[in-house]
Each structure stands twice: as structure tokens, then as C-alpha cells.
N, C-alpha and C positions, 0 to 999 in steps of 0.2 A: 077160357083162355087156353087150356091145354089142347082143345080141339083145334083152335086156330094155329097153335104152334105145330101140331102134328101135320097140318095141311102144308106148312111151309118147310118143315124139317127135312123131308125126303130130298128136296132140291140140294140142300147143303150136305146131305150124306154123300151124294155123288161127288161133290167137290172134295170132301174129306177122303173119299176112296181114291181120287186122283193123287192127293198128297201122299197117301199110304203107298200107292204103287210106285211113285217116284222115290220115296224113302227106301223101298225095298229093291229098286232097280228092276222091277218086273218087266217094264216096257222100255224100248229104246229111248235115248235122250231126245230124239226129234219127234217123239210120238205126239206131244202137245201141239207143236206147230202144224204137223201133218193133219191131225184131227181138225184143227182150226181152219185150214185150207179146204178140207173136205166139206165142212159145214157151210162155209161162206160161199164156196163156188158151186156146190151141188145140193146138199141136203136142204139147207134153208130156202134157196130159190125154188126147189121142187115142192116144199111144204107150202110156200106162199102161192105157187101156181095151183096146187091142189085145192087149197081153201078158197081162192078167188074164183076158180072155174066152177065150183059148186055153189057159189053165192048167187042170189037173185039180184036183178037190177035195183029192186026196192031196198035191199040191204046196203048196196053201194051208195044209194041216194040219201042216206041219213046225214044231212048237212050239219045238224047240231052236234052229233057225235064227233065228226071230223073237226069241226070248229073248236070244240072243247079240248080234245086230246092234242091236236096239233097246235092250237092257239096257246095252250098252257105251256107247251114245250118252247115255243118261240119266245114267250114272255120271259121264262126263266133263263133261256139262252142269253137274251139281251142283258138280264141282270148280271149273269156271270161275266159276260164280255165287257160290259161297261164298268163293272166293279173292278175288274182286273186292270183296265186301262187307267182308271182314276186313282186307285189306291196302290197298285203294285208297280205300274209303269214299266212293264217288262217287254212291251212291244205287242204288235198285232197277233203274231203267231201264238204265243202263250195265252193271250186273251181269248183267242178262238177255242183253244183246248179248255180253258176255264169255262167258257160258255157251254161247251159240250158236256163237261163234267157235271154241270148243274141241270142239264136238260135231257140228254140222250138216254133213253130207257133201255135197260137190259131186258127188253120185252120178250124176245124169242127164247132166251136161254134160262130165264128165271120165271118170267110172267106166264109163259105158256105151260110149263109143268105145274105151276101152282093152280092155274085155272083147271087143268085136267084132273088134279087131285080134288079140287072143291066140287066140280061138276062132272064126275066120270060118266062118259057116254052121252053127254049132252051136246048135240050137234050145234045148237044155237050158241052155246057158250064158246065152243071151239071156233065158230065162225067169227064171233066178236073179237076173240083173242087174236085170231089170224089177221083180221083187219087192223087191229091195234098194232100188230107187229110192223105194219108198213109205215106207221106214222113217224118213227125216229128218222126215216130217210130224209124228211124235209129239213131238219136241222143239220143232218149229216151232209146233205148236198150243199146247203148254205155255207157250212164250215169248209168243206172241201174246195168249193169255188174260191173262197177267200184265201185259203192256203195255196191253191194253185196260182192265183194272181200274185201272191207274195213271192212264190218261188219262180215265177216267170213261165210256168207251163202253159198259161193261156195268153201269152204275149201276142200282140198283133204283128206277127212276123212278116216283114216286108210289105205290110198293108194288104195282104192277099186274103180276101174274105173266105175263099174256098179252103185255104189252109187252116184258117182259124176255126171254121165250121167243122172241118175234119178232126181237129184237136178236141173240140167240145164233144163230138159224137164218140170219139175213141175213149175219152176219159169217163164220160158220164152215162153213155148208153151201151156201147159195145163192150166196154170194160166193166159193166155193172150187171152181173147175173141177176141180182135181186130186182133191179129195175126192169130188166127184160122179162123176168117171170111175172112181175106185177102187170106189165102191159099185156102180155099174152093171156094171163088168167083173167084180167079185166075184160079183154076182148071176147073171150069165150063166155063170160057171164052176161055181158051186155047183148050179145047176139043170140043167147039162149042155146048155143050149140053144145056146151058142156064137153065132157071127156068120155070116151069109150070106157065103160065100167072096168074091164080088166086092166086097161092102161092106167086108169085113175087109181086103182088099188095098188098097182106096182109103184106108182109115183108116191102115193101116200106112205107106203112101207119105208121107202128111202127117206122121205121128208120128215117123218116123225122120229128119225134117229138124230135129228139136228140138236135138240135140247140136251139129251144125255151126253152126246159126244162133246158138245162145247163145254158143258159143266165139268166133264172129266178132264178136258184139256186145260181148263182154268186151274183145277187142282194140281195137275202135273207140273204147271209152271208157277204155281203160287209162291213157293218158297224162294225160288230164284228171283221173281219180280219184286218181292218184298225186300229181299236183301239188297238188291241193286237200288231200289227206290229210297230206302232209308239211308244208304251209304252216300248217295249223291243228292240228297234233298237240299233245296235252297233255303235261304232265310225266309222266315214267315210261313213255313210250310204247315205248321200246326194250325195257325189261324185260317189258312186257306182250306185245309181239310175240314175244319169245323163248318166253314161257310158253304163248301160244296155239299157236305152231308145234310145240312139244314135245308138248303135249296132243293136238292134232289129228292131226299127221302121224306120231307115234311111239307115244305111250301108247295112244291110241284103238284103232288096229289091233292092237296087241299084246294089249290087254285083250279085244278081240273074239276073237282067235285063242285066247287062254287059255280063254275061256268055251266056245267051240266044241269045243276039244280035250277039255275036262272032260266035255262032254255027248256025246262020241263022234261028232261030226259030221265027215265026211271028204269027200274028192273035190272036185268043183266047188263044192259048197255052202260048204265051208270056204274054199277059195281065193278065190272071188269075193266072199264076205262080207267077208273081210279086206281085199281090194283096194278094195272100195267104201268101207270104213271108213278106208282110208289116203288117200282123196282129200282135197283141201284144203277149207277153209271154203266152204260154199255161198254162191253169189252173192246168194241171197235174203236173207241176213243183212244185207247193206249196204242192201238195199231196205227191210227192216223198220226198220232204224236211221234211215233217212231219213224214212220215214213217221211214225214216233213221235218224231223228233228226239232220239234217244238215241245220243250220240256217233257221228253218221253219218260224220264224216271218219275217225275211227279204224277204223270198220267197213270203210270202203272201202280203207284202207291194209292191214288184215288180209287182205282178199280178194286184194289184189295180192301181198302178201308170201307168204302161204300157197300160193297157186296157183303162184307162181314157184318156191318151194322144193320143191313137191311133185314136180317133174320128177325131182329127185334121190331123194327118199324112195320114190316109186312105182317108179322104176327099181330101187332096192334091194330092195323087196319082190318085184317080178317076178323079179329075178335069184335071190333066195333060193328062191322057189317052183320056178323052173327047176332050180336046183341039187338041190333035194329031189325032183325028178321029179314035181312036182305040176302042172306046166303042160306 
């Protein structure tokens, strides 16, 4: 059990370092948001581009892996969304955030460092983790589309299809560096062109700063987010937090495991797929909630609570895989 804990613990040490730096005012107050923008706009897209460009077409064609990891996310997203609409009756916007709280994985900022700790220097493990990083984009795009429809961003203005198509391209393609990096990296992989080695090394050096920078950013803003979230929490928040945590940290990875087992997926692909699914709610959920003004305080609280509890659940899953001889 201690070996499993030590594989997970370094991730949370970086978050704790961020909390300490904020308490001592070592960095400027806007350091957290600046690091977040750097990761989302540059480091993470470059990491995805690097990993995909080095993948083989056979790796990208593993349909069972994609079905299990993405399918489990979509199922738990619907559980969160429908559950909020039926029992909380707060409207479609909060229900979308509830669905994301149950399903969107903190794959890049927690899952990737854990995989690198468990399989240091293993290129296949990093490839599987890199592919798994892409999967939360499916539920994220589903949710953002719904939120844009609710906010009127994707309204059919004047009945002009060109204007509507331009809005879609601007929001979901040109305005999404992660998607652009995914498309470019996938194209290099499928064509077999790859990247010029010196350029690939430069890109990877920047890309692999994504996880520590985002973990540090989470720590820098942790106290502030927790204070705001608890001060403005709505009624029934405790029950919802329990529900979100059970869905995200327990039901989701078990569902992913069950689908993979049924489809005959084994080895690193199963283990890493389940571990990525077991990570807490993605930090991007609280960003979306803030942008669309859909229960932003509760989304921040969920990110804090989920990521705190995940040190226990992730340790449990790592220990279980070690016991079964899968790690």
C-alpha cells in the first residue's frame, strides 16, 4: 500500500508547494491564472502534438480502448446531467456542470504524472497516457456546445449558414489549441511523416512542463477557491459533492474497467485507461462554469474536494493493480 501511496503522493506535493508559495507571497497574485493560460494555450497542446506525432497508426486504431475510456465518460456524464435535472431541478446550465463533474478526468495534470512515476522511461506507457489525455475533450465539447446554445453563442443569426459555420469554427476549432494540436499530431502519425527530431525534442521539453505547472497553479489558487466555494455554496451541496465524488472517483473507473475487460483489453492499455478514469474532476470544469456563469462556486468546490479525495482512491487503485501484478 505504501508503494502505491508513494506513486501518487508526489503529485499532491506539487499542489502543496503552490499553497505554501501563496501563503508566503513568493509569487505574484496572478501567477496561478498565468500558469493556467500557459498550460492550456501552449504546453498541453504541444505535449499532445508530440505524443500523437510519435504514435503509430496501429496505436490510434485501438477501437476498444477508445470505446471504453470515452464510453465510460459519456455514461457517467449522462448520470450526472440527468440526476441534476431530475432531483435538483436547477436548470440545464448547472446540470451540464454536474455532468462534467462526474465524468471529465483530470487526465493531463494528475493522470500523466502518476503514469510517469509508475512507469519511468516507458514510452508505451506515456503514449497510452497521452492518448487518454485526449478523451475528456469529447464530454467537454458536448458540454460546451450545450452551454453555447443556452447562452445564444451558436444562435442561427439571420438564418445565414456561413455566419453560423464561422461561429462554430471560431469556437470549437480555431479557438481550441488542444483540438488543433490533436488534428496536426494525428495527421503526422497517420501519414508517417513524424517530426524532425531536434524540433520534436524542443516541443517535448515545453510540453512536459504542462503537468507540474498546472498542479502548481491549482495549489496557488486552492485556498481562494475553497473560501469562495464554501461561502457561496447552495442548498444540498453536501449531497451533491458526495454524489460527484462517488461517480467520478469510484463508479467511472470501475465502469471503464468493466468495459475494457469485456472487450478483452489487457496490459498497460487497461491499467492506464482505468487510472486515468480514476483521476478527479478536470480543473477545466471550474473554468467553463465561470465563463458561462453556471454554478461557478460549486464547480470550484468540486474541483477542490475531488482532487483532495483522489489521493485516497488513486492510491487504492494503484495498490489493487500492484496486488494483481498489473503494475
